[in-house]
N, C-alpha and C positions, 0 to 999 in steps of 0.2 A: 577615624582615629581609633587607636587601640587603647584599652583601659587596662592598666597594670597596677594591681594593688590599690585601686581606687583613685589613682592619679592618671589624669589624661595628658599624656606627653604631647609635645609639639610634633607635628608631622614632619618637621625638618630636623628633628633631634638626631644625634648620632645613632641612637638605638634603632629608630625607625629606618634610617638609611641603611643600617647594617642588615636589618631584616629584609628589606627590599632587595638588597644586593645578594643576600643568601638565596632568596627565592629565584632570582634570575639565574644564578649560577647552577642551582639544582635543576632548573628547567633545561638549561643548555646541556648539562651533563646527561640528563635523562634522554634528551633527543639525540645525543651524539654517541652514547655508549652502545656497543653491541648488545643485543638482547641477552646473550648468554651472561655477560658481565652483570647486567642489571639483575638477572635472575639469581646469580650466585650471591650478590651482595645483599639482596633484599629478602627474597623468599625462595629458596631452592626448590621447594615442593611444588611451586606454582608454575604454570606455563610462562616461559620467558617473555613471549610477546604480550601476554595478558598483564604481567607485572609492569612491564615497560609502559604499556598503554595507560594503566591506572595511575602510575606515577606522573606521567606527562599530563594526563587529564586533570588530576588533582591540583596541579600547579597552573592550570589555565591554558596549557598548550593544545595544539591540534592533534587529534588522533584519527587515523583512517578508519572509517566505518566499514564493517565487514559485509554489509548488505546494501546500503544506500549508494546510489550512483547519480552522477550529474545527468539530467535529461538533455544537456547540450553536447557533452563529449563522451558520455557513458563511462567516464572515469570514476573510481571510488571517491566519495566525498570525504573531506576532512571535517571532523566535528570540533568546533571551537567553543569554549565555555567562558563566560565572564560572570563574575559574582558582584552584584550590587546590593549591599546590605544582606537581606535574607532571600533576595530573588536571584535566580540563576537564569541567565539568558544564553540560548544556544543559537549558533549560526553554522551553516554548512557551506564549506568553501570548495569550489572546483579548482584544484591546484593548477590544472592546465590553462584555464582561461582567466582565473582570478575572480570569477563571478561568485556571488554570495547568495545563498538562500536562507531565509530567516524563519525561525520558529516564533509564531505569534502568541504562544502560550496555550493554544488549543491544538494546532497542527503545524507541520512544516510544509510550506508550499513548494513543491518540486515540479511545477509546470514550467515549461521553457520560458513562458512570458514573464514569470515571476523573478527571474534572475536579475540581479543588479550588481554593478561594480561596487566595491567597498565605498560606503558612505554616499552612494549615489541615490538621488531621489528622482522620480519620474517627472519629466518636463510636461508643460501643458500640451505640447504636440503629441507626446506619447499617450497622455491621458485621453486626448481627443480621438486618437486612432483606436485606442482600446475600447472606448464607448461605441465607436462606429462598428468595430468588429463584433461587439456583443449584440448590437442591433441586427446586424446581418445574420448572425447565428439564430436569432429568434425567428427570422423569416425563412430560414433554410429548413425544409422538412426533415432532412437527414440529421439536423442538429437539434430538432425540437425536443426529442426525448431526453437528451443530455441537459439542455438548458432548463427544462421544466423543473427538474429536481434541484436546481439551484435556488428555487423560490422557498423562502423560509416557511411559508404557509404549508407547502407540500411536506417539508421535513417534520413539521409539527403534527400533521395528521397521519403520517406514514404508519405509525404503530397505533394510531387511534381510529382504525377502521379501514384505511387504504389497503394495507398489506393483507388484511384478513380476507378481503374480497377475492384474492387469488385462489383461495381454497375451493371456490366454485368451479374452477377450471382444472382441479386435480392436484394443485400444489399441496404437499403433504402436511404443512404446518411446521413452524420453526422447530419445535421440540423433536418431532419425528425426523425431520431433515437433519438436525444436529446429531441424533443418534447414529444415522447412517454415515454422516460425514466423519464423525469421531472414529467409527470402526474402520472406515476406508483409509483414514490418515494414519491409524495406529502403527502399522508396520514400518512406516518411513519417517514419521514426524516426531516421535518421542524425543524430547530434548532438543528439537530442531527449531527452525524458523517457519512460522505459518503466516500466510497472507490472506486477509479477507478483502478481496478486490470488489469495488462497487459496494462498500459495506453498508451504505445507507445510514440508518439510525443506529447501527451497531447491534442488530438482532443476533447475528451469528458471532460477531466479534466478542460480545459479552460472554457468550457460552464457551467459546474457545479459551478465553482468558480464565474462566472459572475452573477449567480442568487442571490448571497448573502443571500440565504435562509438556508444555512447550517452552523452550528457552526464551523465545521472542515471538510476540504476536503483533502484527501490524495491521491496522485498519486503513484502507485507502479508498478514496472517492474523489470525483471531480467536483462535487458540490460542497461549497464552503458551509452551506446551511446544514447539510446532512452531517458533516464532521462535527459541527458545533452541537448538534442534537446528540450525536454519539457521546461526546465528552460529557454533556449534561446528564445523560442517563447513567453513565458510569459513576459520576459524582453523587447522583441521587441514590444509588445503591451502596454508596460508601466504599466503592472499589477504585483503586488507583487507575487513572486513565492510561491506557497503553499508548504506544507510538501511533499517531495518526498522521497520514500523509495525503496531501492533495496532489493528485497526479492525473495524467491522461493515460488511459489504458492502451492507447496506441503508441505511447512512448514511456514505458514504465521506468521509473528512476531506481531500478534495482539491478545489482550486478548479475551477470550471467551465472547461472548455477548456484545462486545464493539462497533460494527458497526451497524448503523441504516439501511443502504442500500448500495449495491455494484453493480458495473457495470463491465462487461468484454466484450468489443467490438471486434469482429473478433479475438478471442483469443483462444478458447478451442482447436481448431485444431493444435495449436502450443505447447500445454502442453504435456510433455512426459507421464504424468500420469493424465489424465483428471479426472478420478474418485477420485483420492486423492485430487486434487485441489478443486473439488466441495465439498467434505467432509470438507475441511479446511474452505472454505467460509461459509458453513452452521454453523460451530462451532463459527466463529467470529461474525455472525449476532446475534443481540439481538432477543428475542422472538417476532415474528411478523415482523422481518426485511425482506427486499425484495432484490431479486437478478435478474438482467436483463443481458442477454447475447445474442450475435449473433455469429454464426459460419457457417462453410460450410457443406452442405449435400453431400452425395455421388453423387447425380445427377448433381453436379457442375463439377465433374471430370470424366475422362475416366479411367477405370481400377478398381483396388481393393481399399479397404478402406484406405490403406496406399500407396500412389501413388508412383510408380517407383521402379523397381528392386524387389528382393525377399521380402524385408521388407519396401520398399518405401524410400522416402527422408525425412520422419519425419513429414509430414503434415497429420494428421489424419482427415478423414471426416466421417460423421455420417449418420445414418438413423433416421427418426423422432421417431420411437418407441424406438430405442436405447437410444436417449437422454432422453426420458421420464423415462425410466428405471434407467438411471444413476442418474438423479435428485432425483428420489424416493429412491434409495439405499443410497444416501447421506443424506437423512432425510428431504428433502423438502416436502412441501404440496402445494396445490393449484397450481399445475404445469400446465402451458400452453406452448405448443411447436407448432409453426405454420411455414409453408413454405411460403417464398416470392420468386417470380421469379423462375429462374431455379434451384438455389441451395443454398438459404440462409435460415438458421433456426433462428427464433427469439424465445428466451426462457425467460419465466417469472416464478418465483417461490418464495415461502415465507417460512421463518423459522417457525416451529411450535410455537403456542402461549405458549405452555409449553415445556420445554426441552425434546427432544426425549430420550428414554432410550438407544437406540442403533440404528445404521443405519439399521440393519437387521430387527428390529421390527417397523420401521417407517410405519405409516398408508399408505394404498394404495392411490396413488395420482389420482386425477381426472385430466384428460388432455383433451385439446381441440385441434383440428387440423383445420386449415383453409389453404387450398392450393390455391395459386394464379395460374393462367394459366401459363404454361411453356413458357419461353421466346423463345424457339425454337420448 
């Protein structure tokens, strides 16, 4: 109930009914008026679409997001906001299917399996199937790397010793990597949208946000625990938590051509289908957008490309030429793959200036190799 002049009126009073009616009329008007009319009537100096979106959003209506897309239909998601007291709840609706994805206060889950019909709750049968699928993933070597990082214990130790061990294989250290990433992104990402895919505990996400050079920074990971750790570390530093998205790199919930630049640090070796992930990132990058990644080379390991047992334990490692071929097959150009230390690959690539017709017809990539002396 509203408090006016110290008096708490009845929620059924004519005043409250009139206020509610006015709100509904304004919402209907904002949704139906042409953008030009809204712009002229409200703020001529602003973008017509931006003004209309702000008005509809302020009144609780749905606004089409410029980046997020449904993992089910690839259609842009409608962002809907509801206010309960001081809390604001967001949900993201796929207008084509009516399915809804919810923000849990830490991240929005945009994996295909998270979609629900409005007000729908999972049945016992759905829960049982989900548990069985999770158990199978843990037994599948190709999924092990992905599932391991969903463990809260791993997210807790990730910046408390786990990640630092990578330096022994030539990984440059997060601050050195960030300096190179920032310089690489600068020509294409100023004021744009930057994605930190497989963001882990937010090592790079926090640094990207700190620059204040980008209009929108998104941190994305498949691990619920890693996303929670990312949010906790932002709060511990007194920094507003950016948009965090749970998603599958093989089915990225972002609109084609909506991302200015993307980063994936120490990640490709964990992806069950790295080729598919690279193709998805290329799809999401705008023409001329840039991608920076680091991963492990075979020389960092002992044994076959998938280490351990017949199929390994799920951490895939690569050869330099293999990475170049994978980036080219995904449609990237201006590919540079170099070796650092004993077994770190640093990869830079660009989306074509004009959309590629198909991955198979992508132009041959020019690649450069710079091998640092082996650590051992």
